[in-house]
FIGUKOL-253748 format. One record per residue (C-alpha): residue number from 1; residue in three letters; x, y, z. Coordinates in steps of 0.25 Angstrom, whole numbers. Layout:
BEGIN
   num   residu      xx      yy      zz
   NUM      ala       X       Y       Z
...
//
This chain:
BEGIN
   num   residu      xx      yy      zz
     1      met       0       0       0
     2      arg      11      10       4
     3      ser      19       7      -9
     4      cys       6       9     -17
     5      leu       4      23     -11
     6      ile      19      27     -13
     7      arg      18      23     -28
     8      glu       5      32     -29
     9      ile      11      43     -22
    10      glu      24      42     -31
    11      glu      14      42     -43
    12      lys       8      55     -38
    13      cys      21      61     -36
    14      lys      25      58     -51
    15      ser      12      64     -56
    16      gly      15      77     -50
    17      ser       7      76     -37
    18      asn      13      84     -25
    19      phe      18      72     -17
    20      val      32      70     -12
    21      leu      36      56      -9
    22      phe      45      53       2
    23      asp      54      41       5
    24      phe      52      38      20
    25      ser      61      25      21
    26      asn      75      31      23
    27      ser      74      46      25
    28      pro      85      52      34
    29      ala      76      64      38
    30      ser      72      68      52
    31      asp      60      62      60
    32      gln      53      75      56
    33      gly      55      73      42
    34      lys      50      58      43
    35      glu      38      63      50
    36      asp      35      74      39
    37      arg      37      64      28
    38      ser      28      54      35
    39      ile      17      64      35
    40      thr      19      67      21
    41      tyr      18      53      17
    42      gln       5      51      25
    43      ser      -1      63      18
    44      leu       3      57       4
    45      leu      -3      44       8
    46      arg     -16      50      13
    47      ala     -17      59       0
    48      thr     -14      46      -9
    49      leu     -25      38      -2
    50      phe     -36      49       1
    51      gly     -32      61      -8
    52      pro     -27      74      -3
    53      asp     -34      80       9
    54      lys     -46      90       6
    55      pro     -51     101      15
    56      gly     -64      96      23
    57      thr     -59      81      23
    58      pro     -57      74      36
    59      ala     -42      77      36
    60      ser     -45      92      37
    61      arg     -57      93      46
    62      asn     -63      85      58
    63      ile     -77      80      53
    64      phe     -79      70      64
    65      arg     -85      74      77
    66      tyr     -86      61      85
    67      lys     -76      49      85
    68      thr     -86      39      82
    69      glu     -90      46      69
    70      thr     -75      48      66
    71      lys     -73      33      67
    72      arg     -85      30      59
    73      ser     -81      39      48
    74      leu     -67      33      47
    75      his     -73      19      48
    76      ser     -78      21      33
    77      leu     -63      23      29
    78      arg     -60       9      33
    79      pro     -61      -3      24
    80      leu     -73     -12      26
    81      gly     -75      -5      40
    82      tyr     -65      -6      50
    83      asp     -70     -13      63
    84      glu     -65      -4      75
    85      ser     -69     -15      85
    86      gly     -58     -24      81
    87      pro     -47     -27      71
    88      gly     -49     -30      57
    89      ile     -59     -25      46
    90      ser     -74     -26      47
    91      his     -81     -30      33
    92      ser     -94     -23      37
    93      pro     -97     -11      28
    94      val     -96       3      35
    95      lys    -110       9      36
    96      ala    -111      24      33
    97      pro    -117      33      44
    98      arg    -132      34      43
    99      lys    -136      48      38
   100      val    -146      55      46
   101      pro    -154      67      40
   102      thr    -150      80      48
   103      ser    -162      88      44
   104      pro    -176      87      49
   105      tyr    -186      82      39
   106      lys    -197      90      46
   107      val    -198     102      55
   108      leu    -211     106      62
   109      asp    -214     119      70
   110      ala    -217     116      85
   111      pro    -220     130      91
   112      gly    -221     129     106
   113      leu    -211     117     107
   114      glu    -205     120     121
   115      asp    -190     122     122
   116      asp    -189     114     135
   117      phe    -179     103     137
   118      tyr    -188      95     147
   119      leu    -200      94     139
   120      asn    -203      82     129
   121      leu    -213      88     119
   122      val    -212      79     107
   123      asp    -215      64     105
   124      trp    -218      55      92
   125      ser    -228      44      93
   126      ser    -228      30      88
   127      asn    -240      35      79
   128      asn    -230      45      72
   129      val    -237      57      79
   130      leu    -228      68      86
   131      ala    -233      75      98
   132      val    -227      89     101
   133      gly    -230      98     113
   134      leu    -230     112     109
   135      glu    -233     122     121
   136      ser    -247     117     126
   137      cys    -251     109     114
   138      ile    -247      95     109
   139      tyr    -247      93      94
   140      leu    -247      80      87
   141      trp    -240      79      73
   142      asn    -243      67      65
   143      ala    -230      63      57
   144      cys    -238      55      47
   145      gly    -247      66      42
   146      asn    -240      78      48
   147      lys    -253      82      55
   148      val    -253      90      67
   149      ser    -263      90      78
   150      lys    -264      96      92
   151      leu    -267      86     103
   152      cys    -269      96     115
   153      asp    -267     109     120
   154      phe    -264     111     135
   155      gly    -266     126     135
   156      ile    -259     135     145
   157      ser    -263     126     157
   158      asp    -252     116     154
   159      gly    -240     113     145
   160      ile    -234     101     137
   161      cys    -221      95     142
   162      ser    -220      81     136
   163      val    -227      72     126
   164      gly    -226      57     124
   165      trp    -233      47     115
   166      ala    -237      34     121
   167      gln    -231      22     113
   168      cys    -243      19     106
   169      gly    -243      33     100
   170      thr    -258      37     103
   171      his    -257      43     117
   172      leu    -248      55     120
   173      ala    -243      59     134
   174      val    -242      73     138
   175      gly    -234      79     150
   176      thr    -238      93     154
   177      asn    -232     104     161
   178      asn    -242     103     173
   179      gly    -237      88     176
   180      gln    -248      81     169
   181      val    -247      69     159
   182      gln    -258      68     149
   183      ile    -261      57     139
   184      trp    -267      61     126
   185      asp    -274      52     115
   186      ala    -268      58     103
   187      ser    -277      51      93
   188      asn    -289      58     100
   189      cys    -282      70     105
   190      arg    -287      68     119
   191      arg    -281      68     133
   192      val    -284      54     139
   193      arg    -277      56     152
   194      thr    -270      66     162
   195      met    -260      61     173
   196      glu    -255      69     185
   197      gly    -243      67     193
   198      his    -232      76     189
   199      arg    -230      89     196
   200      ser    -223      96     185
   201      arg    -221      95     170
   202      val    -220      82     163
   203      gly    -209      83     153
   204      val    -207      69     148
   205      leu    -215      57     145
   206      ala    -212      42     142
   207      trp    -221      31     138
   208      ser    -220      16     141
   209      ser    -232       8     136
   210      ser    -243      13     145
   211      leu    -234      19     155
   212      leu    -231      34     153
   213      ser    -219      41     161
   214      ser    -219      55     163
   215      gly    -207      64     168
   216      ser    -209      77     175
   217      his    -203      90     181
   218      asp    -207      85     194
   219      asn    -195      74     193
   220      ser    -204      62     192
   221      ile    -209      52     182
   222      leu    -223      47     182
   223      gln    -227      33     177
   224      ile    -241      34     171
   225      asp    -248      21     167
   226      ile    -259      27     157
   227      arg    -267      14     159
   228      ala    -269      17     174
   229      arg    -278      27     180
   230      asp    -267      33     189
   231      asp    -260      45     185
   232      phe    -246      38     186
   233      ala    -242      24     190
   234      ser    -228      28     197
   235      lys    -219      40     199
   236      leu    -204      39     197
   237      val    -195      48     205
   238      gly    -180      49     202
   239      his    -177      62     195
   240      lys    -174      74     203
   241      asn    -178      84     192
   242      glu    -187      84     180
   243      val    -189      71     172
   244      cys    -186      75     158
   245      gly    -182      62     151
   246      leu    -191      49     151
   247      lys    -190      37     142
   248      trp    -195      22     143
   249      ser    -186      11     137
   250      tyr    -191       4     125
   251      asp    -195      -8     133
   252      asp    -202       0     143
   253      arg    -194      -5     155
   254      glu    -186       7     158
   255      leu    -189      22     160
   256      ala    -177      32     159
   257      ser    -179      46     164
   258      gly    -171      58     164
   259      gly    -171      70     173
   260      asn    -167      85     174
   261      glu    -158      81     186
   262      asn    -149      74     175
   263      arg    -153      59     179
   264      leu    -157      48     170
   265      leu    -165      37     177
   266      val    -170      24     173
   267      trp    -183      17     178
   268      asn    -189       3     176
   269      gln    -203       0     174
   270      his    -205      -3     189
   271      ser    -195       6     196
   272      ala    -199      17     205
   273      gln    -185      22     206
   274      pro    -175      23     194
   275      val    -167      10     191
   276      leu    -156      18     185
   277      lys    -150      32     188
   278      his    -140      40     179
   279      cys    -135      53     183
   280      glu    -124      55     172
   281      his    -131      66     164
   282      thr    -128      80     169
   283      ala    -141      87     163
   284      ala    -156      83     161
   285      val    -159      70     155
   286      lys    -170      72     145
   287      ala    -165      63     134
   288      ile    -167      48     136
   289      ala    -168      37     126
   290      trp    -169      22     127
   291      ser    -162      14     115
   292      pro    -172       5     107
   293      his    -160      -3     103
   294      arg    -154      -8     116
   295      his    -161     -11     129
   296      gly    -157      -2     141
   297      leu    -150       8     132
   298      leu    -153      22     137
   299      ala    -149      36     132
   300      ser    -150      49     140
   301      gly    -146      63     136
   302      gly    -143      75     145
   303      gly    -146      90     144
   304      ala    -138     102     142
   305      thr    -127     100     152
   306      asp    -125      85     149
   307      arg    -127      83     134
   308      cys    -124      68     135
   309      ile    -131      56     130
   310      arg    -129      44     139
   311      phe    -132      30     136
   312      trp    -136      20     147
   313      asp    -139       5     148
   314      thr    -150       3     158
   315      thr    -149     -12     158
   316      thr    -135     -11     165
   317      asn    -136       3     170
   318      thr    -124       7     162
   319      his    -120      21     156
   320      leu    -116      18     142
   321      ser    -110      31     136
   322      cys    -111      46     136
   323      leu    -111      56     124
   324      asp    -110      71     126
   325      thr    -118      77     115
   326      gly    -114      91     118
   327      ser    -129      96     119
   328      gln    -141      95     128
   329      ile    -149      82     125
   330      ser    -164      83     125
   331      asn    -168      70     119
   332      leu    -163      56     114
   333      val    -170      46     106
   334      trp    -166      33     100
   335      ser    -169      28      86
   336      lys    -176      14      87
   337      asn    -172      11      72
   338      ile    -157      13      74
   339      asn    -147      14      86
   340      glu    -146      29      85
   341      leu    -152      40      94
   342      val    -155      55      93
   343      ser    -152      66     103
   344      thr    -158      80     103
   345      his    -151      92     109
   346      gly    -152     105     115
   347      ser    -142     115     119
   348      ser    -133     117     112
   349      gln    -134     109      99
   350      asp    -149     108      97
   351      his    -148      96      88
   352      ile    -151      82      86
   353      ile    -141      71      85
   354      val    -142      56      80
   355      trp    -133      47      87
   356      arg    -129      32      83
   357      tyr    -128      23      95
   358      pro    -119      18     102
   359      thr    -108      26      95
   360      met    -116      39      97
   361      ser    -110      45      84
   362      lys    -118      56      78
   363      leu    -127      52      66
   364      ala    -133      66      64
   365      thr    -135      79      71
   366      leu    -148      86      67
   367      thr    -150     101      68
   368      gly    -163     108      65
   369      his    -168     114      78
   370      thr    -163     128      83
   371      thr    -165     125      98
   372      arg    -163     113     107
   373      val    -170     100     102
   374      leu    -179      96     114
   375      cys    -189      86     108
   376      leu    -187      73     101
   377      ala    -196      61      96
   378      ile    -194      50      87
   379      ser    -204      45      76
   380      pro    -211      31      78
   381      asp    -203      25      66
   382      gly    -190      29      73
   383      gln    -184      37      61
   384      lys    -187      51      64
   385      ile    -187      61      76
   386      val    -193      74      79
   387      thr    -186      85      87
   388      gly    -192      97      94
   389      ser    -185     110      98
   390      gly    -187     123     105
   391      asp    -186     129      91
   392      glu    -200     124      90
   393      thr    -198     114      79
   394      leu    -199      99      77
   395      cys    -189      93      68
   396      phe    -191      79      62
   397      trp    -179      71      58
   398      arg    -177      58      51
   399      leu    -166      51      58
   400      phe    -167      36      59
   401      pro    -168      24      49
   402      ala    -181      16      49
   403      ser    -181       3      58
   404      lys    -179     -10      51
   405      ser    -194     -14      54
   406      gln    -198      -1      47
   407      ile    -189      -4      35
   408      ser    -195     -18      33
//
């Protein structure tokens, strides 16, 4: 190989190319001269193999921000795909990074969408209907026909702090500023039930079959069995400040809650006390997401003074990893079609990031909102998300591929 390259360099010299050929075998020059000639020789080899350097190429500017992305890009230069886990060469083809559209396919005005980090005012039902709380009203947007309807208007007597669709997609739970939890039949536009129990605003809701969990500014979580007559079945007390994050696991066995006192708690179906407590975050824990791909895998995100996404294995009570995103994290959601997740951010970036798990390499950074991104919901087919911001807009993004069952 070396002799072939030297012959090629000699031919370029004979043809008039601006090359100087050095014989490094028996030179009496100083060490500095040897080093200079070695550098010159390496430059000639690189020019012969890849052509002369051009402005804007990787040789003249740093285009890689993360080590994992740098490794993946260099990976494509290796024949047949070099296997970094061990010696030798892997014969599997190298997959090109999946391209994610970075512009929203739809933008809707949402006048009155509050710029409040602790509220959860958007949710997407299994029937493809988006519920949005705007000031004292709840509006329903049907994604199939783009039809908009008003479900209710609370007037000046109360305000909307959270919305959450039941898993069947026909009943909507609403948390209010006065501490009520209401259940609405969206198909008939009527309220079917009102539950009392909280002393302050209900900013977050989470469904598990017929059980509804509500988190409040009064630091408590109420477990509401909508089949029973009682307002609530049990009360969970473990947080020392407002409960702002709440998510049931996919198997309905564990409930994760985040508080404004920076704690992440995990409860099981029958516990009156949290079975796991995590205090590693240094800001409010609103962003919580369970993985649909691995049992017990939980992601949590911290607020403005924390900025970190942390991963936990609740089956072993293990802290798996931590990533500083550099910005306030308001929401997390996992794709059910592919092992990727989305984070939405407030100060100071106001953007959306798509991550590949477990490497946590960035697939895309989405910009479209002009203020912090506070609301996030995923479509029932798992391919799209909607984000809401204090700039009073809703942006719709196509991010994920269809699942195998949808393709077949």
